[in-house]
N, C-alpha and C positions, 0 to 999 in steps of 0.2 A: 598060604602064599599071599603076600601083599601085592596090591596093584601100584605100579609107579605112575603117578598122575601128574601131568604137566599143567600148571596154571600159567597161561600166557597172557600178560597184561601190558599196558602202556599204549602208546600211539606213535607212529612214525611221523605224523604230520601236525599234531596239535598239543600244546602244553595243557590246555583245558581238558581234552579227552584223555591225555596220559594220566593226569592227576585223578580224574574221575574214575578211570579204569583201576588205577592203583588202590584207591579207597575201597571200592567194592571187592576187588580181588584179595586185598589184605584181610578184610573181614571174613571172606569165604575161607581163607586158609585156616583161620582160627575156628570158625563155626563148624567146619566139616572135618576137622582133624580127627583121625582115628588111627593111631600108629599100628594097631593090630590088623588093619585092613588096607591102609594106604601109606605110600611113601610119596610125599609131595615134592615136586621140583618146580621152582619158580623161574620164569623167564620174563624179562622186561625189555620192551622195545621203546627207546627214547625218541623224542622228536629229532628228526634228522636220519633216523633209520638204524642207528647202532643198537646192538643187543647187549644184554648182560644176563648172568644167571646168579642172582643174589641169594643169600641165605634166607631172606624174607622180603616182604614188600614194604618195609618202612623206608622213608627217604634215606636214612642212614645206611641201611643194608644195600640199597641200590647204589649209593655213592661209593661204597667200599668195594663193589664188585668190579672186576676188570671189564672194560668195554671191548666189544668185538665188532668188527665189520661183518656184513651179512654172510659172506662166504665162510668165514671162520665160525660164525655162530651156527650156521646150518650143519657144518661138519660136526660141531660139538653136540648139537641137538640129535643128530642121527646116531651118535655114539652112546646116547643115554638109555637106550632100550625102553623108551616110553611105551606104556601099555595103552593109555588113553589120555586125551588132552581136554582141558576146559578153556576154550578161548574166551578172553575177557576184554577184548578191544572193542571200543564203541565207535570209533571213527569209521568212515566209509572204507578206506583200505583195510583197516583192521577187521571189519565185518565181512569183507569179501576176499581180498588178495591173500591175507594171512591165513584164512581158513582154507583157501585153495592150496596154499603152501603145505598145510597139514595133509591134504589129500595127496599131493605129489610125494610127500614123505611116507605115505601109507600109515599115518598115525590116526587111528579112530578118534573122533572128538564128539563131545556133547554139544547138541544144539543144531541149528539149521545150516543148510548148505550155503555156499557163496551166492548161488543164483536166487535162492529164497531170501537171503539177507538183502541183496541188492534190490529186489522187488519191494520188500517191506520198507526199506529206507527211502524209497522214492514214493512220496505220498500220492502223487497223481497216478502213477502206474498201479499202485496197490489198490486204489479206489476203483480203477477201471476193471481190474481182475475180479474183485469181490462183487462189484455191481453185476458183472456177467454171470456170477454164481447166484444171483437173486437177492443180494443183500442191499438194503437201501443206503444210498449215499446222497449227500446234499448236491445241488447243482454246483458245478465248478468249472474253472478254466485255468489253464497254465499260461503265464505271461513271461516274456523276456524283457530285458531292459528296453525302455522306449515304448512298449505296448501299453494300452490302456484297458482297464477292466470294462466289461459290458454288463456285469452282474450288478444289479441295483442294491444299495445298502438296505438293511444291515448285512455285512459280509465279514468273514474272517480272512485275513491275509497272513500267509505264512510261507517261509522258505520251503521249497519242495523236498529238500533232503537234509534239513537240519533236525537235530534231536533236542529233547529237553525244553521244548517250546521256545527256543531261541528265535528272536525276530518276529514273533507272532503278534498280531494286533487285530482289534475289532474296529470296524469302520461303520459308523451309524449315519454319517452324512457324506455325500460325494466329495466335498472339499477336504475330507480327512484322508482320502486315498493317497495323496502324494507322500505324506509323512509315513504312512503305513507301508507303502511300497518301498520307500527308501530304507526303512528299518529291515524289511524282509530281504531285500536285495543285498544288504550288507553281509548276509550269510549264505547266499546261493545265487547262481546265475539264472535260476528259474524260480518263479513264485506261483503258489497255488492260491487262487481266490475262490472261496466257497460261500454259498448262501448261509447265513447264520441260522442255526436251528434254535428256535426259542425254547427256553427251559419250561418244564422238564427237570431232568436230572442228568448227571454225567457219571458214567461208571466205566470201570475197567474189568475185563474178564480174562482169566487165565485158563489154559488147557494143558494137561500133561498126559503123555502116553505112558500107560502102565500095563505091561504084559499084552501089548497089542490093542488095548482099549483106549479111546480118547476120552479122558475124564474131565468134565467141567468142574472148575473150582468155584468157591463162593465169590460173588461179585465184591469189588471194592468200590464204594461210592465216594465222590469228592464233593467238598463244600463249595458250591457255586450258588450265585444269587443273580436274578435277572438285572438288578440295578447295581449292587455293590461288587459283585464278582461274576460277571457274565461269562468269562473264559478263564481257564487256568493258564498262568504264564510261567516264565523261567524261574521266578522267585519262589513259586510253589514247589519246585522240584530240587533245586540246588541252592545252597546257601554259602555264605562266607564263613570260614573258620576263624578262630580267635587270633591266629597268626597270619591271616591273609590268604590261606589256602582254601580249598573247597571243603565242605562238609555235606553229608547226606541229610536231607530234611527228615525230621522225626515223623513217625507215623503216630498221630494222636487223633483223638475223637473230634477235635475241633476242625481238622482239615480233611480227614479221611476215615472211613469206617467200613467194616464188613457188613454186607447186606444179609438180613435174615434169609436163610435158604428157603423158607416158606413163602417169601415174597414172589408173587407170580411173574415179576419181571425177570427173575433169575433164569427160568427155563427158556424164556423167549430170547434173552441175550446169549445164553450158552448155545442155543441152536444156531443163531446167526454166526457166532464165533466158530462153530464147527464148519460151517460153510466156508468161512474165510480161511481157516486152517488148511482145509483140503484144497481149495482153489489156489492158494499161494504155494502149495507144495511144502508146507511146514512139516517138521518132524521133532519129536521128543517133547517139545513144549511150544507154546505161543501165547501172545498177550495182545489184546485188542481194546481200543478205546471206543466207546459208543456214547453218543448224545441221545437222550431220551426226550422226545417232544412232549407237549402237553397232553397228547392222546395216548402216550405210552409206546410210541413207535421207536424202535432203536435205529439210529443212523450211524453208520460207520464213520469214524474220524480218522484213525490210523492204526497201524500195526506196530508192535514192539516184539520182534522175534528173538528175544534174548532173555536169559536169566543169569544173574551173577552168582547165585547161591550165597550171597551175603544175607545177614539176618534181616536187613531192611529191604531186600529185594522184593518187589511186589508179588511175584509168583510164590516166593517163600512165605510171605505173610498170608496169602490166600490159602496155600497148602496147609499151613498151621491151623487156620480156621476150620479146615476140613478134617483135622486130626492127623495130618501127614507131617511128621517132624522134618526138620531140615536135613538131618542125617539120612532119613529114609528117602526124602526127595532126591538128595544127591546120589545115593546108592542106586536108586531106580534109574536116574538119568545115565549114570555110568553103565549100567547093565544094558539099557537100550542102545547106547552107542556101541558097545562091544558086540551086541547081538547082530548089528548090521541090518541092511535092508531085507525085507521079507522076500 
């Protein structure tokens, strides 16, 4: 018996996030296809909130699919007898409201719940929760428009709820705050200012649940340098395609690499990540960024509680380094979603 799997992509509020979601989800459709095990159904939410159910997630397939208002789309979705869903929306409503919609429709889905996603998307709240669980966080404060930072430079300024390093900046002198705050406020009504953690190293760690066990994956380390590349920015994550659209940045040894599992940093960061995962109420998988100071201390930067199951998805890359193939990772995630809460 095959599983009917819904891949829900797009964004009701953002062309950028709609295209980003489509790119990842389109790759996942190809990378995880197995007609003997799955029947894939694609749904796409366009900016403005209209739905369609295209034959695939290419721009041409989406343009050819009939557009539906929300009520008609939900009635159609309810008629499809979906067994399990893979939500692929990266905007705030997509990570929260549309997952809650799947809950209302009683469709099991892979990944974290709306409340966990909302927590992870709000950098200031996430850091408060993991700090209470004993994980180190840099000194920080949240500002609204018109408020001034009290943290002395060097400091990192970033929108409190933007992703992919949009609006992030490093301030080394107090007179640089105005420009950095303006750039961050362009993406959010609130801005997080954090003390800059001197390098060190910067790593990302993934966790996956397999048969009830929370498994730590190999770390991915990023190319940073105290002078030439002190922080990772938007250009490190998303690039421009040849025809003006988005493209996913390639994983290459110049920009990112898998850390040897024997590196003593691995166990230390994985343990901190487990604390984060449990404190934030994550499920199925999670992803966390840490800055490692010159003394080897991991400092929590932010959470990324999603996996797209595209071949370039960070969790997929880490899992592959651990000997877990993408089809196996996908099958395990579906099984965990269908298994339900303990």
